[in-house]
Structures are given as structure tokens and as C-alpha cells.
N, C-alpha and C positions, 0 to 999 in steps of 0.2 A: 932363546925366546926374546923377542924385542920388547921395548917399553910399551909399544902400542898393543901388542898381544897380551901383555900383563894387564894393561888397563881394561882390555876387552874381557878378560877372564874375571877380573875384579868386579866389573859391572855385571857380568852374567851371574856370578855368585850372589851378588846383591839382589838381582831379580829372582833367582831361585829361592833365596831366603824369604822374600816377601810374597812369593807366588802361592803359598798355601798348597803346595804339591802339584801345581799346574806344570811347572818346569822342574825336571830332575836331571841334573848332570850325571851321566853314567861314567864317562872317561874323558881324559884330556891327554893327547899324544901329538908328537910331531907327525904331520901328514905323510902317509906312505907314498903318495904320488909326487909330492913336491915339498921339500924341507923348508920352503919359505912360508908355509902355512902351518898353523896349529889346528889340529882337528879335535872338535868337541862332539862326542856322541851324547845325545840327550833325548829324553822322553818328554813329550808334550801332551797334556791331557786335552782331549777333544770331545769327551763324552757329553758335554753340555751344549755342543754346537748344533744349531738348527740345520736340518738336512733336507735336500731335495733329491728326487730321483736322478736328475742329470748332474748332480754334484759329485765332488770327490768322494770316493769310497773310504772315508776315514774310519779308523778303529777307535776304540775308547782312548787308547794312548798310541801316539805315533812316535816311532823311533826315528830320529833325524840326525843328520851330521852337519855340523857347522864348520866351515873352513875360514879361519881368521888369518888374513894376509899380514905379512910382516910390517907393513906400513899403515895398519889400522890406526886411527879412524879415517885416514885420508883415502884409503881404498875400501871399496864395499866388500862386505862379507858374502859368502856363498852358502846356501842351504841345499842339501841333497837328501834324497831318500836312499835306502839301501835295497829297496824293492822296486818293482815296476808297475804297481797297481795304478799309478797316476799317469802312466805313459799314454799319450794321445789326448790328454786334457790340455786346454789352453794354458799357456804360461808355464808349461813344464818342458824343459829342454833336455834332449838326450835321454829321455825316459826317466830322469832322476832329478835334475836341477830345477829349483823353483825360480821363476822370474818374478821377483817382487817389485822391481822398478822398471818402468817402461823406458825411462831416460835417467839412468844413474847420474849422469853429469849435471842434471838440473834438480833431480828429486832427492839424491843422497846428501844429507847435511852432516858433515863430520861432528858438529857440535851435539847432535842427537845421540851419537855413539850407539852402544849396545841397547840402550833403553828404547830409542826410536826404532832400531832395527827389529827388536822383538815385538814391539807394538805392530809394526808393519807385517811381520810374519803371522801374528795372531789374526789380524784383519784379513790377510790373504787366505788363511785356512778357513776362516768363517765364511768369506765370500765364495770360496771354492766349494765348501760343503753345501751351500745354497745354490750352486750353479750360476752365480752372478759374476760373470767374467767381464762383461762390458757395462760400464755405467754411462748413462746419457750425459754428454758434455765432456767426457774424457777423450783424449786423443785416440785415434784409431791405431791399433797395433800394426805396424808395418810388417810385411813379410821379411824373413831373415834367412840369409844363407851363411853357413859356417864352413870354414875352410878345413877344420880339423876337429879332433875330439879332445876331451880333457876339460879341466876346470876353466870356466870363463870368468872374467872379471869385469864384464861390461853389461851385464843384465841381458835383456832380450829386446833392446831397441834397435 
């Protein structure tokens, strides 16, 4: 495990301790697909999120997986689901991966670390639950073509 991954886990544990049960870390392991990542399975409370008919079909608690790259915080994290309930929704890649940043090169700030990332995830889930995918004034999401499968490190721009 790298220093960056240790920092990410330390920050995530801090968030968990302050979250009053919203975030619960379930397990931490070397990622099965790529040993350059640390995989964190966690549960995120979504029970208080406002919902719309066209929004993400969130459960009270969502079980998610966070992939922490070896060079965190200089590389962006990846969040995936282990189910396919979100397949077909905007900003969900390969049926599982959340696209939290339209342009990671300009939106991801390494100084924000795990704190900024988890705030972004919370906001993404809340907007998704309300079916609010496009906000007036934001850049239009361009079409994307992927050459292969697997974990991306570039978001969905």
C-alpha cells in the first residue's frame, strides 16, 4: 500500500467517524482486477435523500466500492456499484461506474483529497435521486467512445 493510499484510508476513516453512520466502511483489500488499487467496500446511507420518479432507484443504504489508485491524491478515485440497477442512467459507465467529474483534469483538486471526493459523491447521489442530471450553465456532456472495458481513470469527459 502506498503513502497516498494510506492517506486516503486515513481520511476516509475520519469521514466515517464524523458521519454519524452515513458512511460505514465494510472492508479494505487489494483490488482483485489491478493490484495498483486498494478496494474499499462501503455502505452509504441514502434514506433521507429526496427522490423523483425519474431518479436513481436508491435503497436506504447503497453498497458501493471505492478504488483508490496508488498515486492518490494526484489521480482520481473510482466509485462503482456491484449491481446493475443504475445501468442506463446518465453518468453511469459500463453499468457500474459513477462519472462524478465531467472533466477530471480541471475539476479534480488533489488538495481536496477524500473529503472533497466524498462531498462530490454525496451530491452526485442526491442529484441522481432527484433525476437532476443537467444543470443550466454547466458544460454539455460530450458523447464518449471507450476502446475497452475495465476501470477508467479519466471520468466521463
